[in-house]
C-alpha positions in Angstrom: 0.2 -0.4 -0.3 1.3 3.3 -1.1 1.2 6.7 1.2 -0.1 9.8 -0.8 2.9 12.5 -1.0 0.6 14.6 0.3 0.3 12.7 3.3 4.3 12.4 3.7 4.4 15.7 5.6 2.4 14.7 8.1 5.1 11.6 8.9 8.2 11.8 10.8 11.4 10.4 9.3 11.5 7.2 11.2 8.0 6.3 10.0 8.8 7.1 6.5 11.8 4.9 6.6 9.9 2.3 8.1 7.1 2.4 4.8 9.9 2.3 2.8 11.3 -0.5 4.1 7.9 -2.2 3.5 7.9 -1.4 -0.1 6.3 2.1 -0.2 8.3 3.9 -3.0 6.4 7.1 -2.4 7.5 7.5 1.3 11.3 7.3 -0.1 10.7 10.3 -2.4 9.3 11.9 0.6 12.3 11.1 2.9 14.7 12.2 0.1 12.9 15.4 -0.8 13.1 16.1 3.1 17.1 15.2 3.7 18.8 15.4 0.8 19.1 19.6 0.4 20.5 19.6 3.6 23.0 16.8 3.4 24.1 18.4 -0.1 24.6 21.8 1.6 26.5 20.2 4.2 28.7 17.9 1.7 29.3 21.0 -0.5 30.5 23.3 2.1 32.4 20.4 3.1 34.3 19.2 0.2 34.1 22.7 -2.2 32.6 20.9 -5.4 28.8 20.5 -5.9 29.4 17.4 -8.3 31.6 15.9 -5.5 29.1 16.7 -3.1 26.0 15.4 -5.2 28.0 11.8 -5.3 28.4 11.9 -2.0 24.9 12.3 -0.9 23.7 10.0 -3.5 25.9 7.4 -1.9 24.6 8.3 1.6 21.2 8.0 0.7 21.7 4.6 -1.3 23.4 3.2 2.3 20.1 4.6 4.1 17.8 2.4 1.6 19.9 -0.2 2.4 19.5 -0.4 6.0 15.8 0.3 5.9 14.8 -3.2 6.9 16.8 -3.4 9.9 16.0 0.4 10.8 14.8 0.6 15.0 12.7 3.7 15.1 13.6 5.8 18.1 17.4 5.1 18.6 18.4 7.4 16.0 17.3 10.2 13.9 17.3 9.2 10.0 18.6 12.6 9.4 21.5 12.2 12.1 22.1 9.2 10.5 22.4 10.7 7.0 24.2 13.7 8.2 27.2 11.3 10.2 27.4 9.0 6.9 27.8 12.4 4.8 30.3 13.2 7.0 32.7 10.3 7.2 32.1 10.0 3.1 33.3 13.6 2.8 36.1 13.0 5.4 37.2 10.0 3.3 37.2 11.7 0.0 39.4 14.9 1.8 41.8 12.2 3.1 42.4 10.8 -0.6 42.7 14.4 -1.7 45.4 14.7 0.8 47.0 11.3 0.0 47.6 12.4 -3.6 49.1 15.6 -2.8 51.1 14.3 -0.7 53.0 11.7 -3.0 53.7 14.3 -6.0 56.8 15.8 -5.1 57.9 16.1 -8.2 54.9 18.4 -9.9 54.2 22.2 -9.3 52.7 23.7 -6.7 48.8 23.2 -7.0 47.0 26.5 -7.5 46.3 28.8 -4.3 42.6 28.3 -3.8 42.0 31.6 -2.6 40.0 33.5 -5.3 41.8 36.5 -6.9 41.3 40.2 -6.4 39.2 40.0 -9.7 37.5 37.0 -8.8 36.3 38.5 -5.0 35.6 41.8 -7.3 33.3 40.3 -9.4 31.9 37.6 -6.6 32.1 40.0 -3.5 28.9 38.4 -1.8 28.9 37.3 1.6 28.3 33.6 1.3 31.4 33.2 -1.4 33.5 34.9 1.5 32.3 32.7 3.9 32.7 29.5 1.8 36.2 30.8 1.1 37.0 31.4 4.8 35.6 27.8 6.0 37.5 26.2 3.3 40.6 27.7 5.6 39.4 26.0 8.4 40.7 22.4 9.7 38.1 19.7 8.9 37.0 19.0 11.9 36.5 22.5 12.9 34.6 23.4 9.4 32.6 20.2 10.2 31.4 21.5 13.5 30.8 25.3 12.3 29.0 24.3 9.4 26.6 21.6 11.1 25.9 24.3 14.1 26.0 27.7 12.2 25.1 26.9 8.9 22.7 23.9 9.2 21.4 24.6 12.6 21.8 21.6 14.8 22.2 21.4 18.3 25.2 20.4 19.7 24.4 16.9 21.2 23.5 16.2 17.4 26.7 17.1 16.3 28.4 14.8 18.7 26.8 12.0 17.5 27.2 13.0 13.8 31.3 13.8 14.4 31.1 10.6 17.2 32.6 13.0 19.9 31.5 14.6 22.9 29.3 17.6 23.5 32.4 19.6 25.0 34.3 18.8 22.0 31.7 20.1 19.7 31.8 23.2 21.5 35.3 23.8 21.8 35.5 23.2 17.5 32.9 25.6 17.1 34.1 28.1 19.3 37.6 27.9 17.6 36.3 27.8 14.1 33.9 31.1 14.9 37.2 33.0 16.3 39.7 32.0 13.1 36.5 32.5 10.7 36.4 36.3 12.6 39.6 36.7 12.2 39.8 35.7 8.5 36.4 37.8 7.4 38.0 40.9 9.2 39.8 41.8 7.0 37.5 42.1 4.5 34.9 43.6 6.6 34.4 46.9 4.6 34.1 45.2 1.4 31.4 42.6 2.8 29.7 45.6 4.8 28.6 47.0 1.2 
């Protein structure tokens, strides 16, 4: 029995996942529409590449569908589970990038990822400045800041996703915010217009 799509907004994520596990394709569609945009936003900010972020979210959603028959409602939220998987897939990709960069001693220095002055003048909006500043942060700080201040998750959820304590989340977000403030301070006049 398929659920009508207009009824899906009345069901929580757990219920939709259980319905999908029982063969309801509309429940999967509704859950995908509900969870994918935030997961994609997080992955794009972590990886800095939309196509790569789309691949990560697609893989994470496939993993969610695979575990659906074994899902135990109430143990974890599907959204939290999905963020954890997206986070781990992003970390894997970032590590692969670092391994590739480390072994290339004989190649030319990679281009500076900081946008040129001309590019900043063309793309001088606040979001571009924030994304550039986020890329400078260490991976763990960037994860915590994006999950807390951009995705709007609470510290306990972030702690679950990152598999660290709430105190560690608080420390990472505080250090990340300070670092962002320092990076963005030099562009204050440009960004305030």
